[in-house]
C-alpha positions as CSV (number, residue, x, y, z in Angstrom):
1,M,0.0,0.0,0.0
2,I,1.4,3.4,-1.0
3,M,1.9,5.8,1.9
4,T,-0.3,8.9,2.1
5,N,1.1,10.8,5.0
6,L,4.8,11.7,4.9
7,V,7.0,12.5,7.9
8,S,9.8,15.0,7.4
9,E,12.5,12.3,6.9
10,Q,10.5,10.6,4.2
11,L,9.7,13.9,2.5
12,A,13.4,14.8,2.4
13,A,14.3,11.4,0.9
14,L,11.7,11.6,-1.8
15,S,12.7,15.2,-2.7
16,H,16.4,14.2,-3.0
17,L,15.5,11.4,-5.4
18,F,15.2,14.1,-8.1
19,S,18.6,15.8,-7.3
20,S,21.3,16.2,-9.9
21,G,23.5,13.9,-7.9
22,V,21.2,10.9,-8.4
23,V,20.7,11.6,-12.1
24,R,24.4,12.1,-12.7
25,E,25.4,8.9,-10.9
26,M,22.9,6.8,-12.8
27,A,24.1,8.3,-16.1
28,R,27.8,7.8,-15.3
29,K,27.6,4.4,-13.7
30,G,24.3,2.9,-14.8
31,R,23.4,2.5,-11.1
32,S,23.2,4.8,-8.1
33,S,23.9,4.0,-4.5
34,I,22.3,7.3,-3.5
35,F,19.1,6.2,-5.2
36,A,19.1,2.9,-3.3
37,R,19.7,4.6,0.0
38,L,17.0,7.3,-0.6
39,A,14.4,4.7,-1.8
40,N,15.0,2.8,1.4
41,E,14.8,5.9,3.6
42,S,11.6,7.1,2.0
43,G,9.8,3.9,2.9
44,L,8.4,3.8,-0.6
45,Q,10.5,0.8,-1.8
46,Q,9.1,-1.4,0.9
47,S,5.5,-0.7,-0.2
48,L,6.0,-1.5,-3.9
49,P,5.7,-5.0,-5.6
50,S,9.1,-6.5,-6.5
51,S,8.1,-6.5,-10.1
52,H,8.2,-2.7,-10.2
53,L,11.0,-0.9,-12.0
54,V,13.1,2.1,-10.8
55,R,11.1,4.3,-13.1
56,D,7.9,3.3,-11.3
57,L,9.3,4.4,-8.0
58,F,10.3,7.8,-9.5
59,D,6.8,8.3,-10.8
60,I,5.1,7.4,-7.6
61,A,7.5,9.6,-5.6
62,F,6.7,12.4,-8.0
63,S,2.9,11.9,-7.5
64,L,3.3,12.1,-3.8
65,L,5.4,15.3,-4.0
66,K,2.9,17.0,-6.3
67,R,0.4,17.2,-3.4
68,E,-0.1,20.6,-1.8
69,G,2.1,21.1,1.3
70,Y,4.8,18.6,0.0
71,R,5.9,20.5,-3.2
72,H,9.4,21.7,-3.6
73,E,11.3,23.5,-6.4
74,Y,11.6,20.4,-8.7
75,I,7.9,20.0,-8.8
76,Y,7.4,23.6,-10.0
77,K,10.2,23.2,-12.5
78,A,8.5,20.1,-13.9
79,A,5.2,22.0,-14.2
80,L,7.0,24.7,-16.2
81,T,8.8,22.2,-18.3
82,H,5.8,20.2,-19.3
83,N,3.3,23.0,-19.6
84,I,5.4,25.6,-21.3
85,L,8.7,24.2,-22.8
86,L,7.2,20.9,-24.0
87,G,3.6,22.1,-24.1
88,T,3.3,25.6,-25.5
89,H,6.7,25.4,-27.2
90,R,9.0,22.5,-28.4
91,L,12.6,21.7,-28.0
92,R,13.1,22.5,-31.7
93,T,11.9,26.1,-31.3
94,A,12.7,27.0,-27.7
95,S,15.5,26.4,-25.1
96,M,15.5,26.3,-21.4
97,L,18.1,27.6,-19.0
98,T,18.1,26.4,-15.4
99,E,20.1,27.8,-12.5
100,F,21.3,30.7,-14.8
101,R,23.6,33.0,-12.9
102,I,22.8,36.7,-12.9
103,G,25.1,38.6,-10.6
104,E,24.7,37.1,-7.1
105,C,21.3,35.4,-8.1
106,K,20.5,32.3,-9.9
107,A,17.4,32.2,-12.1
108,D,15.4,29.0,-11.5
109,V,14.1,28.6,-15.0
110,A,14.3,30.8,-18.2
111,I,12.8,29.9,-21.5
112,L,13.9,31.4,-24.8
113,N,11.7,31.3,-27.8
114,G,10.9,34.6,-29.7
115,T,11.7,36.5,-26.5
116,S,13.1,35.6,-23.1
117,T,11.0,34.7,-20.1
118,V,12.3,34.0,-16.6
119,Y,10.4,32.2,-13.8
120,E,11.3,32.5,-10.2
121,I,9.9,29.7,-8.1
122,K,8.5,30.3,-4.6
123,S,7.2,27.0,-3.3
124,E,5.3,26.4,0.0
125,R,8.7,25.8,1.6
126,D,10.4,29.0,0.3
127,S,10.8,32.4,2.0
128,L,10.0,35.6,0.0
129,S,12.9,37.5,1.7
130,R,15.1,37.6,-1.4
131,L,12.3,38.1,-4.0
132,E,12.7,41.8,-4.6
133,R,16.4,41.5,-5.1
134,Q,16.0,38.5,-7.4
135,V,13.3,40.3,-9.6
136,A,15.5,43.4,-9.9
137,A,18.4,41.2,-11.1
138,Y,16.4,39.2,-13.6
139,S,14.7,42.3,-15.0
140,K,18.1,43.5,-16.3
141,V,18.6,40.3,-18.5
142,F,15.1,38.9,-19.4
143,A,12.3,40.8,-21.2
144,T,9.5,39.0,-19.3
145,V,9.6,38.1,-15.6
146,Y,7.2,35.8,-13.8
147,V,7.0,34.6,-10.2
148,I,5.3,31.2,-10.0
149,A,4.3,30.5,-6.4
150,A,2.3,28.5,-3.9
151,E,-1.2,29.8,-3.4
152,G,-0.5,31.2,0.0
153,H,2.4,33.4,-1.3
154,V,0.4,35.1,-4.0
155,P,-1.1,38.1,-2.1
156,S,2.3,39.1,-0.7
157,I,4.0,38.7,-4.1
158,L,1.5,40.9,-5.8
159,K,2.2,43.6,-3.3
160,S,6.0,43.4,-3.4
161,V,6.9,43.1,-7.1
162,P,6.7,45.8,-9.8
163,P,3.6,45.9,-12.0
164,Y,5.4,44.6,-15.1
165,V,6.2,41.3,-13.3
166,G,3.7,38.5,-13.9
167,V,2.4,36.2,-11.2
168,M,1.4,32.6,-11.5
169,R,0.2,30.0,-9.0
170,L,0.4,26.2,-9.0
171,N,-3.1,25.3,-7.9
172,N,-4.2,22.2,-5.9
173,R,-4.8,20.3,-9.1
174,Y,-1.2,20.9,-10.2
175,Q,-2.2,23.3,-12.9
176,I,-0.4,26.6,-13.6
177,Q,-2.8,29.6,-13.5
178,K,-1.9,33.2,-14.4
179,V,-2.9,35.6,-11.7
180,R,-1.3,38.6,-13.5
181,E,0.1,38.8,-17.0
182,A,3.7,39.9,-17.3
183,L,4.8,42.7,-19.7
184,D,7.4,41.8,-22.4
185,Q,9.9,44.7,-22.2
186,P,13.3,44.0,-23.9
187,E,14.0,47.7,-23.7
188,R,14.1,47.4,-19.9
189,T,17.1,45.1,-20.1
190,N,20.7,46.1,-19.5
191,P,23.5,45.2,-21.9
192,D,26.1,45.3,-19.1
193,A,24.1,42.7,-17.1
194,I,23.5,40.6,-20.2
195,F,27.2,40.5,-21.0
196,D,28.1,39.4,-17.4
197,S,25.6,36.5,-17.6
198,I,26.7,34.9,-20.9
199,R,29.8,33.3,-22.2
200,T,32.6,35.3,-24.0
201,Q,32.0,33.4,-27.2
202,E,28.2,34.1,-27.0
203,A,28.9,37.9,-26.6
204,R,31.3,37.7,-29.5
205,A,28.6,36.1,-31.7
206,I,26.0,38.7,-30.7
207,L,28.4,41.5,-31.6
208,L,29.3,39.9,-35.0
209,A,25.6,39.7,-35.8
210,Q,25.3,43.4,-35.1
211,G,28.1,44.1,-37.6
212,A,30.6,45.1,-35.0
213,K,34.3,45.1,-35.8
214,L,35.9,42.9,-33.2
215,P,39.2,44.0,-31.7
216,V,42.4,41.9,-32.2
217,V,43.8,41.7,-28.7
218,P,45.5,39.1,-26.5
219,N,43.1,36.6,-24.9
220,T,43.8,38.2,-21.5
221,E,42.3,41.5,-22.8
222,L,39.5,40.0,-24.9
223,N,36.7,40.1,-22.3
224,G,37.3,43.8,-21.5
225,A,37.5,44.7,-25.2
226,L,34.3,42.9,-26.0
227,R,32.5,44.5,-23.0
228,E,33.4,48.0,-24.3
229,L,31.6,47.2,-27.5
230,F,28.7,45.3,-25.9
231,V,27.6,48.0,-23.5
232,K,27.2,50.4,-26.5
233,L,24.4,48.2,-27.9
234,K,20.9,49.3,-27.4
235,P,19.1,47.2,-24.7
236,H,16.7,45.6,-27.2
237,E,19.7,44.8,-29.5
238,A,21.6,43.1,-26.7
239,H,18.5,41.2,-25.6
240,D,17.4,40.0,-29.0
241,G,20.9,39.0,-29.9
242,M,21.1,37.0,-26.6
243,V,17.9,35.2,-27.4
244,R,19.0,34.3,-31.0
245,V,22.5,33.1,-29.9
246,L,21.6,31.3,-26.7
247,K,18.8,29.4,-28.5
248,K,21.7,27.8,-30.6
249,T,24.4,27.5,-27.9
250,R,22.1,26.2,-25.2
251,T,19.8,24.1,-27.4
252,L,18.3,21.0,-25.8
253,L,17.2,19.4,-29.1
254,R,19.9,16.7,-28.8
255,L,18.1,15.5,-25.6
256,S,14.8,14.8,-27.4
257,D,15.4,11.0,-27.8
258,L,16.6,10.7,-24.2
259,V,13.5,12.6,-22.8
260,A,11.2,10.3,-24.8
261,Q,12.7,7.2,-23.1
262,L,12.4,8.5,-19.5
263,P,9.5,8.5,-17.2
264,Y,7.5,11.8,-17.0
265,S,8.9,12.4,-13.5
266,L,12.5,12.5,-14.6
267,Q,12.2,14.4,-17.9
268,T,12.8,17.8,-16.2
269,A,15.9,16.4,-14.5
270,A,17.3,15.2,-17.8
271,L,16.8,18.7,-19.3
272,S,18.4,20.4,-16.4
273,V,21.5,18.2,-15.6
274,P,24.4,18.4,-18.2
275,L,24.9,14.8,-19.5
276,R,27.3,13.4,-22.1
277,K,25.7,11.6,-25.0
278,L,27.4,8.4,-24.1
279,D,25.7,8.5,-20.6
280,H,22.2,8.5,-22.1
281,V,22.1,4.7,-22.6
282,R,23.2,4.1,-19.0
283,L,20.6,6.4,-17.6
284,V,17.8,4.7,-19.6
285,S,19.1,1.3,-18.5
286,A,19.2,2.3,-14.9
287,V,15.6,3.6,-14.7
288,N,14.4,0.3,-16.4
289,T,16.1,-1.9,-13.8
290,R,13.9,-4.0,-11.5
291,L,13.5,-2.3,-8.1
292,K,14.6,-5.3,-6.2
293,D,17.8,-5.5,-8.2
294,A,18.4,-1.7,-7.8
295,M,18.3,-2.0,-4.0
296,V,21.6,-3.9,-4.0
297,W,23.2,-0.7,-5.6
298,A,23.6,0.5,-2.0
């Protein structure tokens, strides 16, 4: 019988099942001692038939964590991935950035299609103390800014963020609902902040597309020389160039086959954790292992 009430230790174990450490270890080794330990600590493994596969445990764990009060960041990322990246858009036409560094902040999820949209997640278990600083940072790089939050956070968020910031909630049926539409404002972005958030070669590609004449300088001076040119771009030029270039350099299209072979619950992890092509087969093999065989991985 599948458990319905989770104590804090079980909840922590279930949440960590979807961590990058578990996914990386499975992909690198075709097995994961971390998975086996967490499956045991969660109590879920003992309640499943021996015929079940590792993928079944992931899906059942995910279904438990989707319930209100148990949700954490990964559950929100999965909702965004399936409803927006794989729902409204496709991997062929859009790209997703996760944990994208902007100054001292890391954006939870950003999706690039014709424009750029960033999503800051505030789950039931999150504080709103850093939200204003995070929104201010993201607004310098992304044209559209959303906060997606637990129902209880929504009133406070509406009061604390600027009017151009959109607000979404993840309702009790695990559906994303827009509370307030965000404004798409590429002219609000800041070329200096964009430059600091992307790779040197990406900045170079943006400048070349704008017809800039690139300086011939030693590698030690290249970053500074490119910055001097980049900050002269108009905000919308820097932003639109970023979208065009990063859709190519950060494309997830090569992961399409892998995603199709993974359970629903793990698809977001596969799109968020950098994996080598040769690791894909091992990851698929690991999730299709019988659960009783996987428990000896520990």
